[in-house]
C-alpha positions as MATLAB code, in Angstrom:
seq = 'MKTLIRCLTPIFLLAASAAVGQDYPAREIRSVCNFAPGSGADIVVRYYSEKLARLAGKPVIVENRPGAQGLVATEYVAKSKPDGYTILITPASSTLATAPHIFKQIPFDPLKDFAPVTTINSLAFVLAVDAAKPIRTINELVGSLRAKPEHGFYATQSNSGQVAAELLKEMRGLTTVYVPYKLTGDALASLLLGEIDFLSVDATWAVTQHPHKIRILAVTSAKRSGALPDIPTMAELGFKDFDITPWWGVVVPAGTPRPIVERLARWFNEIGAMEDTRQFLARSALDAFPGSPESMAALLKTETERWGRYVKLAKIEPQ';
ca = [
      55.232  -64.455    9.154;
      51.912  -65.949    7.965;
      52.161  -68.600   10.669;
      52.801  -65.925   13.285;
      49.779  -63.910   12.099;
      47.553  -66.998   12.251;
      48.693  -67.665   15.801;
      48.271  -64.094   16.974;
      44.881  -63.410   15.336;
      42.798  -65.350   17.911;
      44.639  -63.519   20.697;
      43.891  -60.144   19.131;
      40.232  -61.084   18.652;
      39.937  -62.278   22.242;
      41.521  -59.087   23.510;
      39.196  -56.977   21.359;
      36.182  -58.913   22.606;
      37.257  -58.436   26.213;
      37.750  -54.727   25.611;
      34.199  -54.483   24.243;
      32.881  -56.096   27.414;
      34.894  -53.778   29.665;
      33.576  -50.642   27.945;
      29.941  -51.774   28.000;
      27.708  -49.893   28.410;
      29.044  -46.586   27.161;
      25.595  -45.085   26.554;
      21.898  -45.704   27.174;
      20.315  -49.117   26.506;
      16.983  -49.588   24.745;
      14.738  -52.125   26.454;
      12.048  -53.137   23.975;
       8.636  -54.268   25.246;
       6.385  -56.485   23.102;
       3.198  -55.071   24.561;
       1.482  -51.766   25.289;
       2.125  -49.367   28.184;
       0.161  -50.391   31.261;
      -0.060  -54.068   30.285;
       1.213  -56.836   32.562;
       4.242  -57.246   30.323;
       4.984  -53.537   30.466;
       4.971  -53.624   34.286;
       7.574  -56.402   34.279;
       9.780  -54.817   31.622;
       9.826  -51.453   33.376;
      10.720  -52.989   36.731;
      13.706  -54.937   35.400;
      14.794  -52.037   33.181;
      14.898  -49.666   36.146;
      16.994  -52.102   38.166;
      19.295  -52.746   35.191;
      19.913  -49.006   34.816;
      21.190  -48.839   38.397;
      23.584  -51.747   37.909;
      24.770  -50.635   34.458;
      25.192  -47.020   35.450;
      23.464  -45.853   32.273;
      19.824  -45.054   31.425;
      17.685  -47.965   30.211;
      14.901  -46.586   28.031;
      11.754  -48.717   27.682;
      10.395  -48.692   24.142;
       6.917  -50.180   23.659;
       6.271  -51.793   20.263;
       2.969  -53.680   20.629;
       1.299  -55.682   17.889;
       0.740  -59.157   16.443;
       0.955  -60.909   19.831;
       4.501  -59.687   20.340;
       5.856  -60.272   16.824;
       6.385  -56.581   16.035;
       8.840  -55.957   18.867;
      10.513  -59.345   18.530;
      11.236  -58.788   14.847;
      12.563  -55.320   15.615;
      15.088  -56.685   18.111;
      16.078  -59.571   15.821;
      17.056  -57.035   13.165;
      18.762  -54.595   15.530;
      22.501  -54.062   15.698;
      24.116  -56.794   17.847;
      25.982  -54.425   20.143;
      24.169  -54.929   23.457;
      22.308  -51.644   23.281;
      18.981  -53.186   22.252;
      17.608  -55.857   24.578;
      14.305  -57.725   24.776;
      12.860  -58.601   28.186;
      10.052  -60.860   27.082;
       7.629  -63.672   27.925;
       9.870  -65.855   25.794;
       7.805  -69.030   25.987;
       5.102  -67.056   24.155;
       6.928  -64.623   21.881;
       9.701  -67.043   20.888;
       8.814  -70.700   21.633;
       5.127  -70.538   20.689;
       5.288  -68.097   17.772;
       6.444  -70.618   15.109;
       3.370  -72.746   15.808;
       0.797  -69.932   16.052;
       1.741  -68.121   12.846;
       2.162  -69.496    9.334;
       5.189  -67.276    8.859;
       7.284  -65.271   11.278;
       9.978  -62.762   10.275;
      12.663  -64.251   12.517;
      14.075  -67.578   13.696;
      13.614  -67.901   17.481;
      16.603  -70.212   17.807;
      19.027  -68.540   15.387;
      18.302  -64.809   15.399;
      18.791  -64.223   19.127;
      21.481  -64.731   21.743;
      19.802  -65.937   24.964;
      20.933  -64.042   28.063;
      19.036  -65.657   30.943;
      15.637  -66.664   32.246;
      14.261  -64.352   34.959;
      10.818  -65.510   36.113;
       7.762  -67.642   35.377;
       4.075  -66.822   35.652;
       0.568  -68.175   35.414;
      -2.194  -67.096   33.099;
      -5.750  -66.782   34.346;
      -9.272  -67.186   33.029;
     -11.447  -64.303   34.169;
     -14.932  -62.858   33.740;
     -16.657  -59.553   34.447;
     -16.840  -59.193   38.255;
     -20.375  -57.843   37.929;
     -21.628  -61.071   36.360;
     -22.920  -63.963   38.516;
     -20.405  -66.471   37.091;
     -18.111  -67.699   39.887;
     -16.643  -70.998   38.663;
     -15.220  -72.496   35.490;
     -18.167  -74.894   35.299;
     -20.589  -71.960   35.459;
     -18.618  -70.230   32.699;
     -18.758  -73.346   30.526;
     -22.514  -73.636   31.114;
     -23.011  -69.968   30.227;
     -20.989  -70.337   27.022;
     -22.919  -73.411   25.913;
     -26.149  -71.428   26.145;
     -24.890  -68.856   23.618;
     -24.720  -68.968   19.812;
     -21.255  -70.233   18.790;
     -20.550  -70.578   22.519;
     -19.741  -66.877   22.892;
     -16.448  -65.015   22.602;
     -13.145  -64.771   24.450;
     -10.275  -62.314   24.200;
      -6.533  -62.302   24.693;
      -3.548  -60.438   23.321;
      -0.925  -63.178   23.702;
       0.001  -66.600   22.355;
      -0.077  -68.171   25.823;
      -3.526  -66.761   26.502;
      -4.809  -68.190   23.250;
      -3.365  -71.636   23.954;
      -4.898  -71.690   27.453;
      -8.347  -70.718   26.173;
      -8.214  -73.153   23.271;
      -7.277  -75.982   25.624;
     -10.343  -75.143   27.714;
     -12.466  -75.270   24.557;
     -10.956  -78.559   23.429;
     -11.466  -80.234   26.810;
     -15.092  -79.118   27.108;
     -16.189  -79.305   23.481;
     -16.720  -75.572   23.002;
     -16.533  -73.511   19.814;
     -16.076  -70.119   21.508;
     -14.773  -67.526   19.048;
     -11.333  -66.019   19.639;
     -11.188  -62.218   19.403;
      -7.597  -60.893   19.189;
      -6.766  -57.603   20.880;
      -3.684  -55.432   20.576;
      -4.232  -53.857   24.010;
      -5.364  -55.639   27.173;
      -7.208  -52.485   28.214;
      -9.351  -52.690   25.084;
     -10.140  -56.329   25.817;
     -11.191  -55.370   29.344;
     -13.462  -52.638   27.992;
     -15.154  -55.158   25.696;
     -15.578  -57.583   28.587;
     -17.261  -54.937   30.734;
     -19.520  -53.970   27.815;
     -20.626  -57.579   27.437;
     -19.096  -57.921   23.966;
     -16.950  -60.882   25.048;
     -17.519  -63.537   27.704;
     -14.119  -64.140   29.282;
     -10.471  -63.122   29.217;
      -7.406  -65.354   29.073;
      -4.651  -63.071   30.350;
      -1.437  -62.974   32.352;
      -1.767  -62.936   36.135;
       0.545  -59.928   36.418;
      -2.070  -57.709   34.815;
      -5.054  -59.597   36.221;
      -4.136  -59.094   39.884;
      -4.370  -55.322   39.338;
      -8.030  -55.695   38.229;
      -9.211  -58.451   40.600;
     -11.697  -58.448   42.282;
     -13.003  -54.974   41.429;
     -13.386  -55.224   37.645;
     -12.724  -58.877   36.883;
     -13.276  -62.149   38.733;
     -10.490  -64.680   38.297;
     -11.924  -68.191   38.060;
      -8.754  -70.277   37.677;
      -5.027  -70.146   37.064;
      -3.437  -72.125   34.246;
      -0.224  -73.188   36.006;
       0.320  -76.596   37.594;
       0.576  -75.012   41.068;
      -1.443  -72.227   42.659;
      -0.037  -68.745   42.361;
       1.492  -67.244   45.488;
      -0.295  -63.990   44.666;
      -3.639  -65.767   44.228;
      -3.577  -68.550   46.832;
      -7.361  -68.911   46.932;
      -7.751  -69.368   43.171;
      -7.724  -73.034   42.043;
      -5.687  -74.397   39.172;
      -7.364  -75.799   36.081;
      -5.953  -79.220   36.993;
      -7.644  -79.033   40.404;
     -10.927  -78.328   38.626;
     -10.759  -81.537   36.624;
      -8.762  -80.467   33.566;
      -6.206  -83.252   33.546;
      -2.557  -82.276   32.927;
      -3.555  -78.665   32.249;
      -0.331  -76.687   32.743;
       0.294  -73.423   30.931;
       3.168  -71.777   32.810;
       4.877  -69.229   30.581;
       8.317  -67.936   31.516;
      10.250  -64.742   30.965;
      13.737  -64.331   29.606;
      16.128  -61.788   28.168;
      17.547  -61.966   24.651;
      19.710  -59.787   22.446;
      20.336  -59.977   18.687;
      22.451  -62.915   17.528;
      26.094  -61.931   17.176;
      26.175  -59.778   20.297;
      29.678  -60.141   21.813;
      29.834  -62.878   24.416;
      31.313  -60.656   27.177;
      28.285  -58.358   26.860;
      25.874  -61.305   27.018;
      27.610  -62.603   30.128;
      27.609  -59.183   31.786;
      23.884  -58.781   31.139;
      23.228  -62.289   32.499;
      25.143  -61.470   35.664;
      23.224  -58.222   36.155;
      19.825  -59.833   35.632;
      20.624  -62.596   38.101;
      21.731  -59.951   40.599;
      18.365  -58.250   40.082;
      16.604  -61.559   40.671;
      18.373  -62.016   44.009;
      17.320  -58.593   45.355;
      14.767  -58.430   48.167;
      12.920  -55.742   46.190;
      12.580  -58.203   43.343;
      11.262  -60.985   45.553;
       8.577  -58.615   46.795;
       7.810  -57.396   43.270;
       7.464  -60.954   41.984;
       5.111  -61.862   44.827;
       2.920  -58.837   44.095;
       2.938  -59.589   40.376;
       2.031  -63.293   40.577;
       5.490  -64.272   39.342;
       8.113  -66.750   40.554;
      11.866  -66.270   40.351;
      13.533  -68.308   37.600;
      17.295  -67.545   37.409;
      19.450  -69.010   34.669;
      22.337  -68.524   32.278;
      22.844  -68.118   28.526;
      23.358  -71.863   28.236;
      20.353  -72.911   30.323;
      18.048  -70.504   28.521;
      19.241  -71.704   25.105;
      18.511  -75.315   26.093;
      15.133  -74.407   27.573;
      14.107  -72.426   24.511;
      14.788  -75.438   22.308;
      12.769  -77.870   24.436;
       9.954  -75.364   25.004;
       9.612  -74.737   21.277;
       8.904  -78.451   20.885;
       6.540  -78.575   23.911;
       4.469  -75.584   22.825;
       4.180  -77.145   19.400;
       2.420  -80.090   21.041;
       0.155  -77.727   22.998;
      -0.871  -75.859   19.873;
      -1.737  -79.114   18.114;
      -3.660  -80.375   21.150;
      -5.661  -77.144   21.229;
      -6.247  -77.450   17.455;
      -5.116  -73.886   16.829;
      -4.910  -73.029   13.155;
      -1.837  -70.888   12.388;
      -2.738  -67.346   11.449;
];
């Protein structure tokens, strides 16, 4: 009898797991956003959440939990019930891969506390100034900063933005002071008031403000952005090997049943293949980046190591 039970147990567990996947979702899904409403991240999260709701046949409610460069929301999801009803659509290279190197302590393990679902897109960051100012190139910005006490101030609300700005400082010998902001809108207000000298922000948000409020001087990715074809890369401007290209992915709490993870991965890849999505990505300065649970898990591991090297190169002291 004991032998029979041991043999049948895996079958029962497999059947139960399959049943969980078949029933999912039975109610609304919470899609947590690391950043504030109206931010570039919020735009992306709301787009994918709306499309997911149509495929899942259930409401997908976006819940903004901004703070600490994405840590607040990420911790919340890490500690949520692993049932597939709390998901995180996130700039994972920043909120997961970079976080261990930016902060002295983080309340989660990026590699152990989440089940990767899939990658969805990649993006560039940009360096931008007040459009009303006469600064039109990176060299002019550097010259302007050098003329100021402590080489002025810059603002960002993300890990990737901080790394990009610190690399600029390192490569040009600047001591510009980093001013953290919880909301990108607040950082923009300070820029327009002359309280800071430049922004290091995601292109998704930046394209909505360029060229009326801000002037984008350069993109941080290795290749020019399709949404900003006339804006040069930092590498083109003489910053050798400068490549900050964050990427987005979807994760759920570790322990989420595999059939649910696979179903979510399939849905997100279906979203990525839609013509609407291709147009959205083009408008938002994003590039499609499909994947799988396995490919995202492997990428997250290698990117955690790569961003560690970036943080050291930029001489960023953990907060």
